[in-house]
C-alpha positions, 0 to 999 in steps of 0.5 A: 500499500505505501509502495502504491501511494508513493507511485501515484505521488510520483505519477501526479508530481510528474504530470504537474511539471509538465503541465507547468512546463507546457503553460510556462511555454504558452505563456512565453509566446505572444503577440503584441500591437502598436500603432504609429500614431495614437490617434490619427485623423481622417485621411491620415495614414497609419502603420499597424505592427504585429510582434510575434514573440516566441522563447525558441527560434522559429522558422515561419509565423502566420496570423490574421488581423481583423479590423473594422473596414468602415474605419480603416482600409489596408493598403499594403504590407509585407507577405500580406493579403486581403482587405475588407476587415481581414489581412492574412500575414504569413512570414519566413523567419530565419531562426529568430525569437522575435519577428515584427510584421508592419501593415499600412492602413489609411483612416478613412472615417472617425470613430474606434476600430478594435485591431486583432490578432488571431489564428497566430501560429509559429513553426520550429520543429513543431507548428505552435500556437501563439496568444493573440492579441487586441488593441483600439484605435481611435480615428478623430475627425480631419482638422478644419482648415482655415485656409479661405485663399483662392489659388487661381483667378482668371476671365474668359475675356480681358485681362486682369489688373494687377496680376493674381495674387492670393493675397490680393483682393481687389482686380480690374478688367476691361473689355470691348463693347461687343464682349457681352459675356465674361466668365470668372474661372476661380479655384480654391487653394483648400480642396475643401473650401467652397467657391461662390461667384455673384451674379451672371457671366452677362455684362452691361455697358459700364462698370460690372462688379463681381465677387468671389466667396471662398469659405473655408472648411472652418467657416473662414470667408474671404471675398475677392472683387472683380470690376469688369469694365464693358466699353460703350465705344464701338470696336474697330473692325479689326479689333478682336479678343486675343485668346491667352497663349497658355488656352486651348481647346479640347473636344470643343470645349475650353481649358487652361493650361495652369502656370501654378500647381503649387496647391496640387497633390503630385503623384507619387515620385513627381516634382514641380517643373515648368515647360514651354507651351505655345511660347509661354511657360506653363507649370508641369509635374515630371517624375524622377525617371524622365518618363513622363510630364504631366499637365494640369488644365482647367475647364469651365467647371473649375476642376483641374484634370492632368493630362499628357501632351502628344509628342508634336505638342498639339493635342492633349490626352487625359492621364489615366491614374488612380489613387489608392490610399495616399498613393498614385498609380499611373496605368501604362501600356505593355512594353512592345514584344512582351505578353501575358504567361499562358492561360491568361487573356487580354481584357479590360476593367473599369478603374477610376472611371478609366477604361484599362488594358488588364489580363485575366485568367482565361475562360477555357484554360488554367491559368498557371503563374506564380503560383496561381492555378485557378479557373476563371469560373471560379467566383473566387478569382473572377474578380482579380485583373492584372494591369501594368502600372507606373509607380514612384519611378518603376513600372511593375504588374499589379493585381486589382481586385475588382470587388474590395477596389484594392490594387497590389503590386504583383511580382508573381505575374511574369511577363514573357517576351515574344518570339520574332515571327519568322517571315520570308525575305531576302538574305540581307533582311535575315542576315541583319537579324543576326547576332554578331557572332552569328554573322561572323560565322556566316562570313567565315562560312562564305568565304570558306565556300569561295575558296573551295569553289576556287580550288575546285575551278582550279583543279579542274583547269589543271586536269584539262590542261594536263589531259591536253598535253597528253594529247598533243604528245599522242599526236606528235608521236603518231604524226611522226611515225606516219611520215617516217613510214611514209619516207620509208615507202617512197625510199623503196620505190625509188630504188625499185625504179632505179633498179629496173632502170638500171637492168633495162639498160643492160639489156641494150 
């Protein structure tokens, strides 16, 4: 009985120690959440950093982050995918006990948002669960601006005097008698401010006073006064309103090329510069790599839209772009000579109001690229498109989720170089398409063939000449034999004749 009691005590002690070790191990592995800003405002960027801590070296970790999509919008993160309230993260770790994983968000609305880490695990020799965590982020309303200044002010007829400045609030302008209408174009320095123009565009003879009232988001106001004087004298036949050098017409509508873009948020990697347009200096935005020069045009509705100017400087085309978070992405055409991998087809998708060329999984085949093996019939992938974008000085493929309006870089999508088509053509065209080494080999082969041909000709000529020499020798020998034979026969005949003549003489 005593021995059995001792055994039971020993077993309980062992189990107790094992349980205590397990509890200690679980408590030693944890996750923490931190924010780049404790109280961000609407439209601010927020970095949520999840840190996984373990008591042993780990080789990988994975977890999910839950958040309120009405308050935060997921932008990007290394080894992170998702959106609409859930972000999944998978990290490869090289033998560390701590791994930090930053995730970028944008605050889109005021209020409280709980960010939670769930389903956290790390891998060592086995997959081990890690305790989750949560933290609350409070987003404040965006600070209201007191900026009631104008960024630009211009007229459809006449010229402002003095030249526009945001600090100056009183201006005059003169127009001819035949000018019966003058539109006022005014743009606020703060995009959230309201601009109101008094009166109509119709002009009476004499003085016409118009006011432009700018109301800041905070309620602060500033009033600009413009006195337009319409002449009461008939204009000369040759007089006419000259168009401004920075004015243009697109699809029958007038536009003004801005000479000042200081109040405009430029795309990532772009900086303000100037360019010549119709003999006047206008403001442009240029990227540091030198690929794009963007002009900003203002229409009759006072909206400022980025455009690209054609190489001949005659036509404008809207810049195809979209803003995700605080980043601006410019949509570009796939470079010449490249195409999508097998399993994808060309299509179009609407992004930001633009009809953008894209690639999607084929309807009939299976797409295979970067681990993606799905059918287009699969609803989970029917909303995904691959587009070619320019961002912060670099061109790259991006994956667009049309269901959640999310754009993410897609390094798994690799464009492939198209093989050149073999077209019938002369030797010159085909030779020109060869590489330098191939050209050298071809030239060497041609030289060798020519040399071989020359040698064959020389050999044939030598053989022919040798044959002719043998024939000459044979002919001469035959001629000599014939000549000797004929001479001998003639000598014998003469001798016979002489003998016959001698015998006749003796008989007489």
